[in-house]
DSSP file (Angstrom, degrees, kcal/mol; ACC not computed):
  #  RESIDUE AA STRUCTURE BP1 BP2  ACC     N-H-->O    O-->H-N    N-H-->O    O-->H-N    TCO  KAPPA ALPHA  PHI   PSI    X-CA   Y-CA   Z-CA
    1    1 A M              0   0    0      0, 0.0    29,-0.0     0, 0.0     0, 0.0   0.000 360.0 360.0 360.0 137.2   16.3   -8.2   -9.2
    2    2 A P        -     0   0    0      0, 0.0     2,-0.4     0, 0.0    47,-0.2  -0.261 360.0-137.6 -60.6 147.3   14.2   -8.0   -6.0
    3    3 A V  E     -a   49   0A   0     45,-2.8    47,-2.8    26,-0.1     2,-0.3  -0.891  16.9-119.5-107.3 137.4   11.0  -10.1   -5.9
    4    4 A L  E     -a   50   0A   0     -2,-0.4    47,-0.2    45,-0.2     5,-0.1  -0.584  36.8-106.3 -75.9 135.6    7.8   -8.7   -4.5
    5    5 A V    >>  -     0   0    0     45,-2.0     4,-2.0    -2,-0.3     3,-1.0  -0.212  35.3-103.9 -59.6 154.5    6.5  -10.7   -1.5
    6    6 A P  H 3> S+     0   0    0      0, 0.0     4,-2.1     0, 0.0   119,-0.2   0.836 120.3  51.2 -54.8 -39.0    3.5  -12.9   -2.3
    7    7 A C  H 3> S+     0   0    0    117,-2.5     4,-1.9     1,-0.2   118,-0.1   0.813 108.9  52.8 -72.9 -24.2    0.9  -10.7   -0.6
    8    8 A G  H <> S+     0   0    0     -3,-1.0     4,-2.4   116,-0.3    -1,-0.2   0.889 107.1  52.0 -68.7 -40.2    2.3   -7.7   -2.6
    9    9 A V  H  X S+     0   0    0     -4,-2.0     4,-2.7     1,-0.2    -2,-0.2   0.910 109.2  50.6 -59.6 -41.7    1.8   -9.7   -5.7
   10   10 A R  H  X S+     0   0    0     -4,-2.1     4,-2.5     2,-0.2   120,-0.2   0.907 107.3  53.3 -63.8 -42.0   -1.8  -10.3   -4.6
   11   11 A L  H  X S+     0   0    0     -4,-1.9     4,-1.6     1,-0.2    -2,-0.2   0.940 112.3  44.8 -57.0 -48.6   -2.3   -6.6   -4.0
   12   12 A R  H  X S+     0   0    0     -4,-2.4     4,-2.0     1,-0.2    -2,-0.2   0.921 114.0  48.6 -62.6 -45.2   -1.1   -5.8   -7.6
   13   13 A S  H  X S+     0   0    0     -4,-2.7     4,-2.1     1,-0.2    -1,-0.2   0.834 104.7  59.2 -69.2 -31.6   -3.2   -8.6   -9.1
   14   14 A D  H  X S+     0   0    0     -4,-2.5     4,-2.2     1,-0.2    -1,-0.2   0.935 111.3  41.7 -58.4 -45.1   -6.3   -7.6   -7.3
   15   15 A F  H  X S+     0   0    0     -4,-1.6     4,-1.9     2,-0.2     7,-0.2   0.816 109.9  56.3 -76.0 -30.2   -6.1   -4.2   -8.9
   16   16 A D  H  < S+     0   0    0     -4,-2.0    -1,-0.2     2,-0.2    -2,-0.2   0.880 111.3  46.9 -64.2 -35.4   -5.2   -5.6  -12.3
   17   17 A E  H  < S+     0   0    0     -4,-2.1    -2,-0.2     1,-0.2    -1,-0.2   0.926 117.4  38.6 -72.3 -45.6   -8.4   -7.6  -12.1
   18   18 A I  H  < S+     0   0    0     -4,-2.2    -2,-0.2     1,-0.3    -1,-0.2   0.733 132.4  26.0 -81.1 -19.7  -10.7   -4.9  -11.0
   19   19 A A    ><  +     0   0    0     -4,-1.9     3,-2.2    -5,-0.2    -1,-0.3  -0.522  67.0 166.3-139.2  69.1   -9.2   -2.2  -13.2
   20   20 A P  T 3  S+     0   0    0      0, 0.0    -1,-0.1     0, 0.0    -2,-0.1   0.746  79.3  50.3 -62.0 -23.7   -7.5   -4.0  -16.2
   21   21 A G  T 3  S+     0   0    0     40,-0.3    41,-0.1    -3,-0.1    -5,-0.1   0.298  84.1 128.9 -95.4  11.5   -7.1   -0.7  -18.1
   22   22 A R    <   -     0   0    0     -3,-2.2     2,-0.1    -7,-0.2    40,-0.1  -0.265  65.4-105.6 -67.2 150.0   -5.5    1.2  -15.2
   23   23 A A        -     0   0    0      1,-0.1    33,-0.2    40,-0.1    -1,-0.1  -0.397  26.9-170.6 -67.7 152.7   -2.3    3.1  -15.6
   24   24 A R    >   +     0   0    0     31,-0.1     3,-1.4    -2,-0.1    -1,-0.1   0.159  47.8 118.1-129.1  15.3    0.8    1.4  -14.1
   25   25 A A  T 3  S+     0   0    0      1,-0.3    -1,-0.1    88,-0.0    88,-0.0   0.800  85.6  35.0 -59.0 -32.1    3.3    4.3  -14.5
   26   26 A S  T 3  S+     0   0    0     87,-0.2    -1,-0.3    -3,-0.0    -2,-0.1   0.355  90.9 117.6-106.0   5.2    3.9    4.7  -10.7
   27   27 A D    <   +     0   0    0     -3,-1.4     2,-0.3    28,-0.1    28,-0.2  -0.379  39.4 125.8 -65.1 148.4    3.5    0.9   -9.9
   28   28 A G  B     -B   54   0B   0     26,-1.4    26,-2.8     1,-0.1     3,-0.1  -0.845  44.1-169.5 168.5 160.0    6.6   -0.6   -8.4
   29   29 A W        +     0   0    0     -2,-0.3     2,-0.5    24,-0.2    23,-0.2   0.387  66.7  94.3-136.8 -10.5    8.3   -2.5   -5.7
   30   30 A V  S    S-     0   0    0     20,-0.1    13,-0.2   -28,-0.1     2,-0.2  -0.763  77.4-120.1 -92.6 128.0   12.0   -2.1   -6.5
   31   31 A G        -     0   0    0     11,-1.4    -1,-0.0    -2,-0.5    -2,-0.0  -0.449  24.6-139.9 -66.4 132.2   13.8    0.8   -4.8
   32   32 A D     >  -     0   0    0     -2,-0.2     4,-2.3     1,-0.1     5,-0.2  -0.148  41.7 -79.4 -78.0-175.3   15.2    3.4   -7.2
   33   33 A T  H  > S+     0   0    0      1,-0.2     4,-0.6     2,-0.2    -2,-0.1   0.886 133.6  51.2 -55.1 -42.2   18.7    5.0   -6.6
   34   34 A F  H >4 S+     0   0    0      1,-0.2     3,-1.4     2,-0.2     4,-0.3   0.949 110.8  47.4 -60.7 -49.7   17.2    7.3   -4.0
   35   35 A H  H >4 S+     0   0    0      1,-0.3     3,-1.7     2,-0.2    -1,-0.2   0.854 104.7  61.2 -60.5 -34.8   15.5    4.5   -2.0
   36   36 A Q  H 3< S+     0   0    0     -4,-2.3    -1,-0.3     1,-0.3    -2,-0.2   0.666  97.1  59.6 -69.6 -14.7   18.7    2.5   -2.1
   37   37 A Q  T << S+     0   0    0     -3,-1.4    -1,-0.3    -4,-0.6     2,-0.3   0.477 112.5  35.9 -89.2  -3.4   20.5    5.2   -0.1
   38   38 A E  S <  S-     0   0    0     -3,-1.7     2,-0.5    -4,-0.3     5,-0.1  -0.845 100.9 -76.4-139.1 174.7   18.1    4.9    2.8
   39   39 A T        +     0   0    0     -2,-0.3     2,-0.3     3,-0.0    -3,-0.1  -0.654  63.0 155.6 -74.8 125.8   16.1    2.3    4.7
   40   40 A S    >   -     0   0    0     -2,-0.5     3,-1.5     4,-0.1    11,-0.1  -0.984  53.3-133.1-153.7 140.2   13.1    1.4    2.6
   41   41 A D  T 3  S+     0   0    0     -2,-0.3    10,-2.4     1,-0.3    11,-0.4   0.583 106.9  70.0 -69.6  -9.0   10.7   -1.6    2.3
   42   42 A H  T 3  S+     0   0    0      9,-0.2   -11,-1.4     8,-0.2    -1,-0.3   0.689  83.6  85.0 -78.0 -19.1   11.3   -1.2   -1.5
   43   43 A N  S <  S-     0   0    0     -3,-1.5     8,-0.4   -13,-0.2     6,-0.1  -0.615  93.2-105.3 -81.2 142.4   14.9   -2.4   -0.9
   44   44 A P        -     0   0    0      0, 0.0     6,-0.2     0, 0.0    -1,-0.1  -0.350  28.1-133.9 -70.4 146.7   15.3   -6.2   -0.9
   45   45 A D    >   -     0   0    0      4,-2.1     3,-2.1    -4,-0.1     5,-0.0  -0.122  47.9 -74.5 -81.0-170.3   15.9   -8.0    2.4
   46   46 A S  T 3  S+     0   0    0      1,-0.3    -1,-0.1     2,-0.1     0, 0.0   0.659 135.9  53.2 -65.7 -15.2   18.6  -10.7    2.8
   47   47 A R  T 3  S-     0   0    0      2,-0.2    -1,-0.3     0, 0.0     3,-0.1   0.395 120.9-106.6 -96.7   0.5   16.3  -13.1    0.8
   48   48 A G  S <  S+     0   0    0     -3,-2.1   -45,-2.8     1,-0.3     2,-0.4   0.657  74.6 139.8  83.4  17.1   15.9  -10.7   -2.1
   49   49 A L  E     -a    3   0A   0    -47,-0.2    -4,-2.1    -6,-0.1     2,-0.4  -0.812  43.5-147.5-101.1 133.2   12.3   -9.9   -1.2
   50   50 A A  E     -a    4   0A   0    -47,-2.8   -45,-2.0    -2,-0.4    -8,-0.2  -0.808   3.8-162.3 -94.9 138.2   10.8   -6.4   -1.4
   51   51 A H        +     0   0    0    -10,-2.4    68,-3.3    -8,-0.4     2,-0.3  -0.119  62.2  70.2-114.6  33.9    8.1   -5.6    1.2
   52   52 A A  E     - C   0 118B   0    -11,-0.4     2,-0.4    66,-0.3    66,-0.2  -0.996  53.0-166.4-148.2 147.6    6.4   -2.5   -0.4
   53   53 A F  E     - C   0 117B   0     64,-2.1    64,-2.4    -2,-0.3     2,-0.5  -0.999  10.1-151.6-135.3 134.2    4.2   -1.9   -3.3
   54   54 A A  E     -BC  28 116B   0    -26,-2.8   -26,-1.4    -2,-0.4     2,-0.5  -0.927  14.0-157.4-104.4 124.8    3.3    1.4   -5.0
   55   55 A L  E     - C   0 115B   0     60,-2.8    60,-2.1    -2,-0.5   -28,-0.1  -0.901  20.2-120.1-107.4 120.6   -0.1    1.4   -6.6
   56   56 A T  E     - C   0 114B   0     -2,-0.5     2,-0.7    58,-0.2    58,-0.3  -0.316  20.6-127.5 -61.9 134.5   -0.7    4.0   -9.4
   57   57 A H        +     0   0    0     56,-2.6     7,-0.2     7,-0.1    -1,-0.1  -0.776  47.7 148.4 -83.8 113.0   -3.6    6.4   -8.8
   58   58 A D  B > > +G   63   0C   0      5,-3.3     5,-2.2    -2,-0.7     3,-1.7  -0.507   9.1 164.9-146.1  68.3   -5.8    6.3  -11.9
   59   59 A P  G > 5S+     0   0    0      0, 0.0     3,-1.7     0, 0.0     5,-0.2   0.798  73.6  67.2 -61.6 -28.6   -9.4    6.9  -10.8
   60   60 A G  G 3 5S+     0   0    0      1,-0.3     4,-0.1     3,-0.2   -38,-0.0   0.748 107.6  40.3 -63.4 -22.2  -10.4    7.5  -14.4
   61   61 A N  G < 5S-     0   0    0     -3,-1.7   -40,-0.3     2,-0.1    -1,-0.3  -0.009 131.0 -88.1-116.5  27.3   -9.7    3.8  -15.2
   62   62 A G  T < 5S+     0   0    0     -3,-1.7     2,-0.5   -41,-0.1    -2,-0.1   0.557  96.1 107.8  88.0   9.5  -11.1    2.4  -12.0
   63   63 A C  B   < +G   58   0C   0     -5,-2.2    -5,-3.3   -44,-0.0     2,-1.4  -0.754  35.5 176.0-126.8  88.7   -8.2    2.5   -9.6
   64   64 A D     >  -     0   0    0     -2,-0.5     4,-2.3    -5,-0.2     5,-0.2  -0.717   8.8-175.7 -86.6  89.9   -8.5    5.2   -7.0
   65   65 A A  H  > S+     0   0    0     -2,-1.4     4,-2.4     1,-0.2    -1,-0.2   0.846  78.7  53.1 -58.7 -36.3   -5.3    4.3   -5.1
   66   66 A H  H  > S+     0   0    0      2,-0.2     4,-1.9     1,-0.2    -1,-0.2   0.896 109.1  48.1 -71.2 -38.0   -5.9    6.9   -2.4
   67   67 A A  H  > S+     0   0    0      2,-0.2     4,-2.1    -3,-0.2    -2,-0.2   0.901 113.3  48.3 -65.7 -40.0   -9.4    5.5   -1.6
   68   68 A Q  H  X S+     0   0    0     -4,-2.3     4,-2.5     2,-0.2    -2,-0.2   0.874 108.0  54.8 -68.5 -36.1   -8.0    2.0   -1.5
   69   69 A A  H  X S+     0   0    0     -4,-2.4     4,-2.5    -5,-0.2    -1,-0.2   0.914 108.7  49.3 -59.4 -41.5   -5.2    3.1    0.8
   70   70 A D  H  X S+     0   0    0     -4,-1.9     4,-2.7     2,-0.2    -2,-0.2   0.888 108.9  51.4 -68.4 -37.8   -7.8    4.4    3.1
   71   71 A R  H  X S+     0   0    0     -4,-2.1     4,-2.1     2,-0.2    -1,-0.2   0.912 111.3  47.5 -64.7 -40.1   -9.8    1.2    3.0
   72   72 A I  H  X S+     0   0    0     -4,-2.5     4,-2.6     2,-0.2    -2,-0.2   0.932 112.2  51.3 -63.5 -42.9   -6.6   -0.8    3.9
   73   73 A R  H  X S+     0   0    0     -4,-2.5     4,-2.9     1,-0.2    -2,-0.2   0.922 109.3  49.3 -58.9 -46.2   -5.9    1.7    6.7
   74   74 A L  H  X S+     0   0    0     -4,-2.7     4,-1.7     1,-0.2    -1,-0.2   0.885 111.8  48.5 -62.8 -38.9   -9.5    1.3    8.1
   75   75 A R  H  <>S+     0   0    0     -4,-2.1     5,-3.2     2,-0.2     6,-0.8   0.903 112.2  49.3 -68.1 -40.2   -9.2   -2.4    8.0
   76   76 A A  H ><5S+     0   0    0     -4,-2.6     3,-1.6     4,-0.3    -2,-0.2   0.924 109.8  51.1 -62.2 -43.7   -5.8   -2.2    9.7
   77   77 A K  H 3<5S+     0   0    0     -4,-2.9    -1,-0.2     1,-0.3    -2,-0.2   0.860 109.5  51.1 -60.9 -36.4   -7.2    0.1   12.4
   78   78 A A  T 3<5S-     0   0    0     -4,-1.7    -1,-0.3    -5,-0.2    -2,-0.2   0.406 119.9-110.6 -82.3   2.1  -10.0   -2.4   13.0
   79   79 A G  T < 5S+     0   0    0     -3,-1.6    -3,-0.2    -4,-0.2    -2,-0.1   0.661  91.6 110.4  78.8  15.5   -7.5   -5.2   13.4
   80   80 A Q      < +     0   0    0     -5,-3.2    -4,-0.3     1,-0.2    -5,-0.1   0.410  66.1  57.6-103.9   0.3   -8.6   -6.8   10.1
   81   81 A E    >   +     0   0    0     -6,-0.8     3,-0.7    -5,-0.2    -1,-0.2  -0.713  51.0 165.4-134.2  85.9   -5.5   -6.2    8.0
   82   82 A P  T 3   +     0   0    0      0, 0.0    38,-0.2     0, 0.0    41,-0.2   0.639  69.8  69.9 -76.2 -12.2   -2.3   -7.7    9.5
   83   83 A R  T 3  S+     0   0    0     36,-0.1    37,-2.9    40,-0.1     2,-0.4   0.817  76.3  93.1 -75.8 -27.5   -0.3   -7.4    6.4
   84   84 A A  E <   +D  119   0B   0     -3,-0.7    35,-0.2    35,-0.2     3,-0.1  -0.526  41.0 172.4 -75.8 126.1   -0.1   -3.5    6.4
   85   85 A K  E    S-     0   0B   0     33,-3.0     2,-0.3     1,-0.5    34,-0.2   0.818  71.9 -30.1 -93.3 -46.0    3.0   -2.2    8.1
   86   86 A Y  E     -D  118   0B   0     32,-0.8    32,-2.9     9,-0.2    -1,-0.5  -0.945  58.1-142.0-164.9 163.0    2.4    1.4    7.1
   87   87 A I  E     -DE 117  94B   0      7,-2.5     7,-2.3    -2,-0.3     2,-0.4  -0.990   6.2-166.5-133.3 137.0    0.7    3.3    4.3
   88   88 A I  E     +DE 116  93B   0     28,-2.3    28,-3.2    -2,-0.4     2,-0.3  -0.993  22.8 154.2-123.3 132.2    1.6    6.6    2.5
   89   89 A S  E >   -DE 115  92B   0      3,-2.5     3,-0.7    -2,-0.4    23,-0.2  -0.911  60.2 -12.3-160.6 125.4   -0.9    8.3    0.3
   90   90 A N  T 3  S-     0   0    0     21,-3.2    21,-0.2    24,-0.6    22,-0.2   0.898 128.6 -43.3  53.3  52.6   -1.6   11.8   -0.9
   91   91 A R  T 3  S+     0   0    0     19,-3.0    14,-2.4     1,-0.2     2,-0.3   0.727 121.2 103.1  66.7  24.1    0.7   13.6    1.5
   92   92 A R  E <   -EF  89 104B   0     -3,-0.7    -3,-2.5    18,-0.3     2,-0.3  -0.951  50.0-163.6-133.6 155.2   -0.4   11.5    4.5
   93   93 A I  E     -EF  88 103B   0     10,-2.3    10,-2.0    -2,-0.3     2,-0.3  -0.994   5.0-174.6-136.2 144.0    1.0    8.5    6.4
   94   94 A A  E     +E   87   0B   0     -7,-2.3    -7,-2.5    -2,-0.3     8,-0.1  -0.994  16.8 143.3-136.6 144.4   -0.7    6.0    8.7
   95   95 A S    > > -     0   0    0      6,-0.4     5,-3.1    -2,-0.3     3,-1.4  -0.948  65.7 -83.0-162.1 174.4    0.8    3.3   10.8
   96   96 A P  G > 5S+     0   0    0      0, 0.0     3,-1.6     0, 0.0   -10,-0.1   0.822 123.4  67.3 -58.8 -28.0    0.4    1.6   14.2
   97   97 A N  G 3 5S+     0   0    0      1,-0.3    -3,-0.0     2,-0.1     0, 0.0   0.787 108.3  36.8 -62.7 -26.1    2.5    4.5   15.6
   98   98 A T  G X 5S-     0   0    0     -3,-1.4     3,-1.6     3,-0.1    -1,-0.3   0.143 119.0-108.3-109.1  17.1   -0.4    6.8   14.8
   99   99 A N  T < 5S-     0   0    0     -3,-1.6    -2,-0.1     1,-0.3     3,-0.1   0.857  73.4 -63.7  54.9  36.6   -3.1    4.3   15.7
  100  100 A W  T 3 <S+     0   0    0     -5,-3.1     2,-0.3     1,-0.2    -1,-0.3   0.701 102.4 139.5  60.9  22.6   -3.8    4.1   11.9
  101  101 A M    <   -     0   0    0     -3,-1.6    -6,-0.4    -6,-0.4    -1,-0.2  -0.743  59.7-109.2 -88.6 144.5   -4.8    7.8   11.8
  102  102 A W        +     0   0    0     -2,-0.3     2,-0.3    -8,-0.1    -8,-0.2  -0.551  41.3 178.2 -69.0 135.6   -3.6    9.8    8.9
  103  103 A V  E     -F   93   0B   0    -10,-2.0   -10,-2.3    -2,-0.2    -5,-0.0  -0.940  39.8 -78.9-131.3 159.9   -1.0   12.4    9.8
  104  104 A G  E     -F   92   0B   0     -2,-0.3     2,-0.5   -12,-0.2   -12,-0.3  -0.244  40.3-156.5 -60.4 142.6    0.8   14.8    7.5
  105  105 A Y        +     0   0    0    -14,-2.4    -1,-0.1     5,-0.1   -17,-0.0  -0.985  17.6 173.9-122.0 126.1    3.7   13.3    5.4
  106  106 A D        +     0   0    0     -2,-0.5    -1,-0.1     0, 0.0    -2,-0.0  -0.009  29.3 139.0-123.9  31.0    6.4   15.7    4.2
  107  107 A G  S    S-     0   0    0      2,-0.2    -2,-0.1     1,-0.1   -16,-0.0  -0.083  73.1 -92.1 -65.3 174.2    8.8   13.2    2.7
  108  108 A S  S    S+     0   0    0      1,-0.1    -1,-0.1     2,-0.1     0, 0.0   0.761 119.3  49.8 -65.8 -24.6   10.6   14.0   -0.6
  109  109 A N  S    S-     0   0    0      1,-0.1    -2,-0.2     2,-0.0    -1,-0.1  -0.967  71.2-159.8-114.5 116.6    7.8   12.2   -2.6
  110  110 A P        -     0   0    0      0, 0.0   -19,-3.0     0, 0.0   -18,-0.3   0.576  30.3-131.2 -74.4  -7.3    4.3   13.3   -1.6
  111  111 A H        +     0   0    0    -21,-0.2   -21,-3.2   -22,-0.1   -19,-0.1   0.913  61.3 138.5  58.7  44.6    2.7   10.1   -3.0
  112  112 A E  S    S+     0   0    0    -23,-0.2   -46,-0.1   -22,-0.2    -1,-0.1   0.688  70.9  45.6 -89.5 -21.1    0.1   12.0   -4.9
  113  113 A H  S    S+     0   0    0      1,-0.1   -56,-2.6   -57,-0.1     2,-0.3   0.437 126.2  11.0-101.6  -1.9    0.4    9.8   -8.0
  114  114 A H  E    S-C   56   0B   0    -58,-0.3   -24,-0.6   -49,-0.0     2,-0.4  -0.968  70.5-118.9-160.7 166.7    0.4    6.5   -6.2
  115  115 A A  E     -CD  55  89B   0    -60,-2.1   -60,-2.8    -2,-0.3     2,-0.5  -0.954  23.9-143.4-115.1 139.7   -0.2    5.0   -2.8
  116  116 A H  E     -CD  54  88B   0    -28,-3.2   -28,-2.3    -2,-0.4     2,-0.5  -0.885  13.9-172.2-105.5 128.1    2.6    3.1   -1.0
  117  117 A V  E     -CD  53  87B   0    -64,-2.4   -64,-2.1    -2,-0.5     2,-0.3  -0.970   7.5-158.9-121.7 115.3    1.8    0.0    1.1
  118  118 A S  E     -CD  52  86B   0    -32,-2.9   -33,-3.0    -2,-0.5   -32,-0.8  -0.723  16.2-139.7 -91.3 146.4    4.5   -1.4    3.2
  119  119 A I  E     - D   0  84B   0    -68,-3.3     2,-0.2    -2,-0.3   -35,-0.2  -0.888  10.2-119.8-117.3 133.3    4.1   -5.1    4.2
  120  120 A N    >   -     0   0    0    -37,-2.9     3,-1.3    -2,-0.4     4,-0.3  -0.499  19.2-136.8 -67.4 131.8    4.8   -6.8    7.5
  121  121 A T  G >  S+     0   0    0      1,-0.3     3,-1.5    -2,-0.2     4,-0.2   0.881 102.4  60.1 -58.0 -40.1    7.3   -9.6    7.1
  122  122 A A  G 3  S+     0   0    0      1,-0.3    -1,-0.3     2,-0.1     3,-0.2   0.739 112.9  37.7 -61.5 -22.9    5.3  -11.9    9.3
  123  123 A A  G X  S+     0   0    0     -3,-1.3     3,-2.0   -41,-0.2    -1,-0.3   0.226  79.7 115.0-111.6  11.2    2.3  -11.7    7.0
  124  124 A E  T <  S+     0   0    0     -3,-1.5  -117,-2.5     1,-0.3  -116,-0.3   0.742  77.8  49.6 -60.2 -24.5    4.2  -11.6    3.6
  125  125 A N  T 3  S+     0   0    0     -4,-0.2     2,-0.8  -119,-0.2    -1,-0.3   0.413  78.7 113.3 -96.7   4.0    2.7  -15.0    2.5
  126  126 A N    <   +     0   0    0     -3,-2.0  -116,-0.1     1,-0.1    -3,-0.1  -0.654  39.0 175.6 -76.8 108.7   -0.9  -14.1    3.2
  127  127 A T        +     0   0    0     -2,-0.8    -1,-0.1  -117,-0.1     3,-0.1   0.030  27.4 131.4-109.1  27.2   -2.5  -14.0   -0.2
  128  128 A S  S    S-     0   0    0      1,-0.1  -118,-0.0     2,-0.0    -2,-0.0  -0.389  73.5 -73.3 -69.5 160.6   -6.1  -13.3    0.7
  129  129 A P        -     0   0    0      0, 0.0    -1,-0.1     0, 0.0  -118,-0.1  -0.254  38.2-170.1 -62.6 139.8   -7.7  -10.5   -1.2
  130  130 A W        +     0   0    0   -120,-0.2  -119,-0.1    -3,-0.1    -2,-0.0   0.768  58.3  99.0 -90.4 -36.1   -6.7   -6.9   -0.4
  131  131 A Y        -     0   0    0      1,-0.1   -63,-0.0  -120,-0.0  -120,-0.0  -0.285  50.3-173.5 -63.6 132.0   -9.4   -5.2   -2.5
  132  132 A Q        -     0   0    0      3,-0.0     3,-0.1   -64,-0.0   -61,-0.1  -0.984  19.2-134.4-124.1 118.6  -12.4   -4.1   -0.7
  133  133 A P        -     0   0    0      0, 0.0     0, 0.0     0, 0.0     0, 0.0  -0.206  44.9 -72.8 -63.3 163.1  -15.3   -2.7   -2.7
  134  134 A A  S    S+     0   0    0      2,-0.0     2,-0.4     0, 0.0     3,-0.0  -0.247 111.3  42.2 -54.1 147.3  -17.0    0.5   -1.6
  135  135 A G  S    S+     0   0    0      2,-0.2    -3,-0.0    -3,-0.1     0, 0.0  -0.882  74.1  96.7 107.0-147.8  -19.1   -0.2    1.5
  136  136 A G  S    S+     0   0    0     -2,-0.4    -2,-0.0     2,-0.0    -1,-0.0  -0.284  87.7   9.8  61.3-146.7  -17.6   -2.3    4.2
  137  137 A L  S    S-     0   0    0    -66,-0.1     2,-0.3     3,-0.0    -2,-0.2  -0.305  70.6-170.1 -65.2 143.2  -15.9   -0.5    7.1
  138  138 A S    >>  -     0   0    0    -64,-0.1     4,-0.9     1,-0.1     3,-0.8  -0.840  40.3-101.1-125.9 169.7  -16.3    3.3    7.3
  139  139 A V  H >>>S+     0   0    0     -2,-0.3     5,-1.8     1,-0.3     3,-0.8   0.897 123.4  56.5 -56.5 -40.6  -14.7    5.9    9.4
  140  140 A A  H 345S+     0   0    0      1,-0.2     3,-0.4     2,-0.2    -1,-0.3   0.815  97.8  63.4 -61.8 -30.7  -17.8    5.9   11.6
  141  141 A D  H <45S+     0   0    0     -3,-0.8    -1,-0.2     1,-0.2    -2,-0.2   0.825 116.3  26.7 -64.3 -32.0  -17.5    2.2   12.2
  142  142 A I  H <<5S-     0   0    0     -4,-0.9    -1,-0.2    -3,-0.8    -2,-0.2   0.299 108.2-111.2-120.0   9.4  -14.2    2.6   14.0
  143  143 A G  T  <5       0   0    0     -4,-0.8    -3,-0.2    -3,-0.4    -4,-0.1   0.843 360.0 360.0  69.4  35.0  -14.4    6.1   15.4
  144  144 A D      <       0   0    0     -5,-1.8    -4,-0.1    -6,-0.1    -1,-0.1   0.429 360.0 360.0 -87.4 360.0  -11.7    7.7   13.2
């Protein structure tokens, strides 16, 4: 079974800590049959490591995955989050290719029930906290 890279484990544990009662129905890092038929960071690399984590959206229990995806995106845009490779959340995708701006995503899964964070291989062992409380960087701070 694929193993989630250390910084993905940190992402999951940050949210387990701040929202211990959150739903986990859409959490995951292992590619399903569909993912296994295509290139996906959920599929293990040659070392058996998965480089993506899906975080269940459960705002009623303290885990607004879409808001956290946006906070990670803002930090990546500001050059403060080297671990993020790309993010998919609520029918949107952001990556360095879009200068970390949200653009429409029309893939087969709209990511409305979870947020997907793909992780850069070069930063996979960075286990500093992902969670950013409300406040911090805003759209106005980086001109998004």
